[in-house]
GUTORVO-102001 format. One record per residue (C-alpha): residue in three letters; x, y, z. Coordinates in steps of 0.5 Angstrom, whole numbers, plus 2048, in hexadecimal, padded with zeros to 3 digits. Layout:
! GUTORVO-102001
ALAXYZ/...
! end
This chain:
! GUTORVO-102001
MET8FD8E48BE/THR8FA8DF8B9/GLN8F18DF8BA/ARG8EE8D88BC/LYS8EB8D58B7/ALA8E48D18B7/ALA8E08CE8B1/VAL8D98CD8B1/VAL8D68C78AB/GLY8CF8C98AA/GLY8CD8D08A8/GLY8C68CF8AA/ARG8C28D28AF/MET8C68CF8B4/GLY8CC8CF8B2/VAL8CC8D78B0/ALA8CA8D88B7/ILE8CF8D48BA/ALA8D58D68B5/HIS8D28DE8B8/LEU8D48DB8C0/PHE8DA8DB8BD/ALA8DC8DF8BA/THR8D98E48C0/ALA8DE8E18C4/GLY8E48E38C0/ARG8E58DD8BC/GLN8E78DD8B4/VAL8E08D98B2/THR8E08D58AC/VAL8D98D28A9/VAL8D98CC8A4/GLU8D28CC89F/PRO8D38C8899/ASN8CB8CB897/ALA8CB8D1893/ALA8C58D4895/ILE8C68D289D/SER8CD8D689C/ALA8CA8DC899/ALA8C58DD89E/ALA8CA8DB8A4/PRO8CD8E38A5/GLU8C68E68A5/ARG8C58E18AB/LEU8CA8E48AE/ARG8C98EB8AE/SER8C28E88B0/ILE8C58E58B7/SER8CA8EC8B8/HIS8C48F08B7/ALA8C08EB8BD/ARG8C68EB8C1/GLY8C88F28C0/THR8D08F08BE/ALA8D58F38B9/GLU8D48F08B2/SER8DA8F38B0/ALA8DE8F08B6/LEU8DC8E98B4/SER8E18E58B0/VAL8DD8E08AD/MET8DE8DD8A6/PHE8D98D78A2/VAL8DD8D389D/ALA8DA8CD898/ASP8DE8C789B/LEU8E18C48A1/GLY8E88C589E/GLY8E78CC8A0/VAL8E78CA8A7/PRO8ED8CD8AB/ALA8F28C68AD/ASP8F38CA8B2/ALA8ED8CC8B6/GLU8EB8CB8BC/ILE8E58C88BC/VAL8E08C68B6/ILE8D98C68B8/GLU8D58C28B2/ALA8CE8C58B1/ALA8CB8C18AB/PRO8C58BE8AA/GLU8C28B88AE/TYR8C68B28AB/LEU8CA8AD8AD/GLU8CE8AB8A6/LEU8CF8B28A5/LYS8D18B48AC/SER8D68AE8AB/GLU8D88B08A5/ILE8DA8B68A8/PHE8DE8B48AE/ALA8E18B08A9/ARG8E48B58A6/LEU8E58BA8AC/ASP8EA8B48B0/ALA8EE8B48A9/HIS8EF8BB8A8/CYS8EF8BF8AF/ALA8F68BF8B3/PRO8F68BA8B9/GLU8F38BE8BE/THR8ED8C18BB/ILE8E68BF8BF/LEU8E28BD8BA/THR8DA8BD8BC/THR8D38BC8BA/ASN8CE8C18BB/THR8C98BA8BA/SER8C28BB8BE/ALA8C18B48BE/ILE8C78AF8BB/PRO8CB8AB8C0/ILE8D18AE8BF/THR8D68A88BF/ARG8D18A68B8/ILE8D48AC8B5/ALA8DB8AC8B8/ALA8DC8A48B6/ALA8DE8A88AE/ALA8E48AB8B2/THR8EB8A88B3/HIS8ED8AC8BA/ARG8E68AB8BD/GLU8E98AE8C4/ARG8E78B58C0/VAL8E08B48BF/VAL8DB8B78C3/GLY8D48BA8C4/THR8D28C08C4/HIS8CB8C18C4/PHE8CA8C98C4/TRP8C28CC8C4/ASN8BE8D08C0/PRO8BF8D58C0/PRO8C68D48C3/TYR8C98DC8C5/THR8C28DB8CB/VAL8C18D58CC/ARG8C98D58CE/LEU8C88CC8D1/VAL8CD8C78CD/GLU8CC8C18CD/VAL8D38BE8CD/VAL8D28B58CC/GLN8D78B18CD/ALA8D88AC8C8/ALA8DB8A58C8/GLU8E28A78C8/THR8E28AE8C9/SER8E88AF8CE/PRO8E78B48D4/ALA8EC8B88D2/THR8E68B98CC/ILE8E18BB8D0/GLU8E58BF8D4/ARG8E88C28CE/THR8E18C38CB/MET8DD8C78D1/ALA8E38CB8D3/LEU8E28CF8CD/LEU8DB8CE8CD/ALA8DA8D28D4/GLU8E08D68D0/ILE8DB8D98CB/GLY8D68DA8D0/GLN8D28D48CE/GLU8D08CF8D5/PRO8D28C78D3/VAL8D08C28D7/HIS8D38BB8D7/VAL8CF8B68D4/LYS8D28AF8D7/ARG8CF8A98D3/ASP8CD8AB8CC/ILE8C68A98CA/PRO8C18AB8C6/GLY8BF8B28C7/PHE8C48B48CC/ILE8C18B78D2/GLY8BC8BD8CF/ASN8BA8BB8C9/ARG8B78B38CD/MET8B48B88D1/GLN8B08BD8CC/HIS8AE8B78C6/ALA8AC8B28CB/LEU8A68BA8CD/LYS8A68BA8C6/ARG8A38B38C6/GLU89E8B58CA/ALA89C8BB8C7/ILE89C8B78C0/ALA8968B28C3/LEU8928B78C7/VAL8918BB8C0/GLN8918B48BC/ALA88C8B28C1/GLY8878B88C1/VAL8888BA8C8/CYS88A8C18C5/ASP88D8C48C0/ALA8958C68BE/GLU8938CE8C1/THR8908CA8C7/VAL8978C68C8/ASP89C8CC8C8/PHE8988D18CC/VAL8978CC8D1/VAL89E8CB8D2/LYS8A08D28D2/ARG89B8D58D7/SER89C8CF8DB/PHE8A28CA8DE/GLY8A68CD8D7/ALA8A68D58DB/ARG8AA8D28E0/LEU8AF8CD8DD/GLY8B38D38DD/VAL8B48D28E4/MET8B28CC8E7/GLY8B48C68E3/PRO8AF8BF8E3/LEU8B28BC8E9/GLU8B38C38EC/GLN8AD8C48EC/SER8AA8BC8EF/ASP8AF8BD8F4/LEU8AB8C48F7/VAL8A48C08F6/GLY8A68BC8F9/LEU8A88B48F6/ASP8A38B18FA/LEU89E8B58F5/THR8A38B38EF/LEU8A18AC8F0/ALA89A8AD8F1/ILE8998B18EB/GLN89D8AC8E7/SER89A8A58EA/VAL8938A88E6/LEU8968AC8E0/LEU89C8A78DD/PRO8988A28DC/ASP8948A78D6/LEU89A8AA8D3/ASP89B8A98CC/VAL8A28A48CC/SER8A18A48C4/ASN8A98A08C2/ALA8A88A48BB/PRO8A58AA8B9/GLN89E8AC8B9/GLN89A8AB8B3/LEU8988B38B2/LEU89F8B68B2/VAL8A18B08AD/ASP89B8B18A8/LEU89C8B98A9/VAL8A48B88A7/ALA8A18B48A0/ALA89C8B989E/GLY8A38BE89F/LYS89F8C28A5/THR8A68C38A8/GLY8A58C98AD/VAL8A78D08AC/LYS8AB8CF8A7/ALA8A68CC8A2/GLY8A18D08A5/GLN89D8CB8A9/GLY89E8C68AD/PHE89A8C58B4/ARG8998CC8B3/THR8988D18AD/TRP89D8D68AC/SER89D8DD8A9/ASP8A48E08A7/ALA8A38E58AC/GLU8A28E08B1/ARG8A78DB8AF/GLU8AB8E38B0/ALA8A88E38B8/LEU8AA8DE8BA/GLU8B18DE8B8/ARG8B18E58BB/ARG8AF8E28C2/LEU8B58DD8C2/ASP8BA8E28BF/ALA8B68E68C6/LEU8B88E28CC/ARG8BE8E38D0/
! end
């Protein structure tokens, strides 16, 4: 019996993790990564995930190539996990659309860019769909399956079934809006969190502590609308009537975030962001993520 094939375009943290998902589900996976340094580090990341998840690395069928021409033309699905630049993604989809068999599903793991914009570069746009995985995808199992303007119902159905088959929890996003569902809510929270620090209400450590020790601790078992129903919509209305007029409504990133990035303080990878990060703290954070169940 011929082994089913999948491909991932992008060998960074998310790309390798997605490749691991498909490989543990018995797929032969090809990872495309043109950057030699990233490609060289990818196998070790794959081994690290296998160790953390208790999977046998020897049982995984994953190969790394440098060019899109190495994608199997008969792959069942190709997941693009390249950097968040529309021009780059458009080029990738134009090439994949010309290279892959007509039945291959072409997906993008973009976190925010509307799928319709990315799909515009393809001729067969009916087979292009968004599959927004969350980090790390082997513990956060949700995948947002985003329907673009020309995505066919058959593509949605096949993608949802395939993701469920490999152990993920797909949801159908019926309108192609920036950020989809999860990131719209996550970045609304981030906007307010950054605004609190910028206004001097508290420091970044306090923001994170409050979220993790209060409503964040229960979000895994009760969503925001469930919680609203539980406490009563009359109470929710009363609180929002007082609170909403005072919330941050910036329609552009706060200056604090802009200034940090301009100064090269881009977070864990730089050792400094909203907080200061040592190598030990970075490793501890990654272990906490990998330990999620």
